C-alpha positions as CSV (number, residue, x, y, z in Angstrom):
1,M,93.6,79.7,113.6
2,R,97.4,79.2,113.8
3,I,99.7,82.2,114.5
4,S,103.3,81.9,113.4
5,N,106.3,84.1,113.7
6,L,107.9,83.9,110.2
7,S,111.0,85.8,111.4
8,K,111.8,83.3,114.1
9,N,110.2,80.2,112.5
10,T,108.1,79.6,115.7
11,V,104.4,79.0,116.3
12,L,102.8,81.3,118.8
13,A,99.4,79.6,119.0
14,N,97.7,76.6,117.4
15,R,94.2,77.5,118.6
16,A,93.7,81.2,118.2
17,K,90.2,82.8,118.1
18,L,89.2,86.1,116.4
19,A,87.5,88.9,118.2
20,D,86.2,91.1,115.3
21,T,82.7,92.1,116.3
22,F,81.7,94.8,118.8
23,F,80.6,92.2,121.4
24,S,83.5,89.7,120.9
25,R,86.0,92.6,121.2
26,L,84.2,94.0,124.3
27,I,84.2,90.6,126.1
28,G,87.7,89.5,125.0
29,L,89.0,87.1,127.6
30,L,86.7,88.4,130.5
31,N,84.8,85.1,130.6
32,R,88.0,83.0,130.9
33,N,90.1,82.0,133.9
34,S,93.2,81.3,131.9
35,L,94.7,80.6,128.5
36,D,96.3,77.3,127.6
37,Q,99.8,77.4,126.1
38,S,98.5,76.8,122.6
39,E,95.7,79.4,122.8
40,A,95.4,83.1,121.8
41,L,92.9,85.8,121.1
42,V,93.3,88.2,118.1
43,I,91.5,91.5,118.7
44,T,91.0,93.5,115.5
45,R,91.2,97.3,115.4
46,C,93.2,97.5,118.5
47,Q,96.0,99.9,119.5
48,S,95.8,99.4,123.3
49,I,94.2,97.0,125.7
50,H,92.8,97.3,129.3
51,M,92.8,94.5,131.8
52,F,89.9,95.7,133.9
53,F,88.0,92.8,135.5
54,M,90.5,90.3,134.1
55,R,91.3,87.2,136.3
56,F,94.8,86.6,135.0
57,A,97.9,88.2,133.4
58,I,98.7,87.8,129.7
59,D,101.3,88.7,127.1
60,A,100.1,91.1,124.4
61,V,101.6,91.6,121.0
62,F,100.6,94.6,118.8
63,V,100.8,94.1,115.1
64,N,100.4,96.6,112.1
65,A,98.5,96.1,108.9
66,N,101.6,94.5,107.3
67,D,101.6,91.8,110.0
68,E,104.8,93.2,111.6
69,V,105.2,93.5,115.4
70,V,105.1,97.1,116.4
71,G,105.0,96.6,120.2
72,F,104.4,94.2,123.0
73,V,103.7,94.0,126.7
74,E,104.9,91.0,128.8
75,G,102.9,89.8,131.7
76,I,100.3,92.6,131.9
77,K,98.3,92.1,135.0
78,P,94.6,92.6,135.8
79,F,93.4,96.1,136.3
80,R,96.2,97.6,134.2
81,I,96.2,99.5,130.8
82,S,98.8,98.8,128.1
83,P,100.7,101.6,126.3
84,L,99.1,103.0,123.1
85,F,100.7,101.6,119.9
86,F,99.5,104.0,117.2
87,Q,100.7,101.8,114.3
88,S,98.9,98.8,115.6
89,S,96.0,97.2,113.6
90,Y,95.4,94.3,115.9
91,C,96.5,92.8,119.2
92,I,97.3,89.1,119.9
93,E,96.6,88.1,123.6
94,L,98.8,85.2,124.6
95,P,99.6,83.2,127.8
96,V,102.3,84.8,130.0
97,G,105.8,83.8,128.9
98,T,105.0,83.3,125.2
99,I,106.8,86.5,124.2
100,Q,110.0,85.5,126.0
101,K,109.8,81.8,125.0
102,S,109.2,82.6,121.3
103,R,111.7,85.5,121.3
104,I,109.3,88.0,119.7
105,S,110.9,91.3,118.8
106,I,109.8,94.6,117.2
107,G,109.7,94.1,113.4
108,D,109.0,90.4,113.4
109,S,106.8,89.2,110.6
110,L,103.7,87.2,111.7
111,K,101.3,85.1,109.8
112,I,97.7,84.2,110.8
113,D,96.5,81.0,109.1
114,K,92.7,81.0,109.3
115,S,92.4,77.6,107.5
116,V,93.8,75.7,110.5
């Protein structure tokens, strides 16, 4: 999948995966040592994330049902918990630095292209 920021005309990830089942959401990125710059994980039904037992830090973007950014956390480290974003429908986990590099801000409109 490809994730684009329509508001900034940038691409956040060219190789995103979807975690939409109980087990894929439970495992998330736990079995990984890192994320490449073009990778992301989209976790459905997600208003907050935990980083328990993670091996690396990530950027997390929280998005509502209208595909608008409602919150984000830059560089969340292992064994931390993100704030709760009540309006969030899903979370996009990205490599550290992606939020700053792509200039993500609250209200940005995102697009997930599943055909890529």
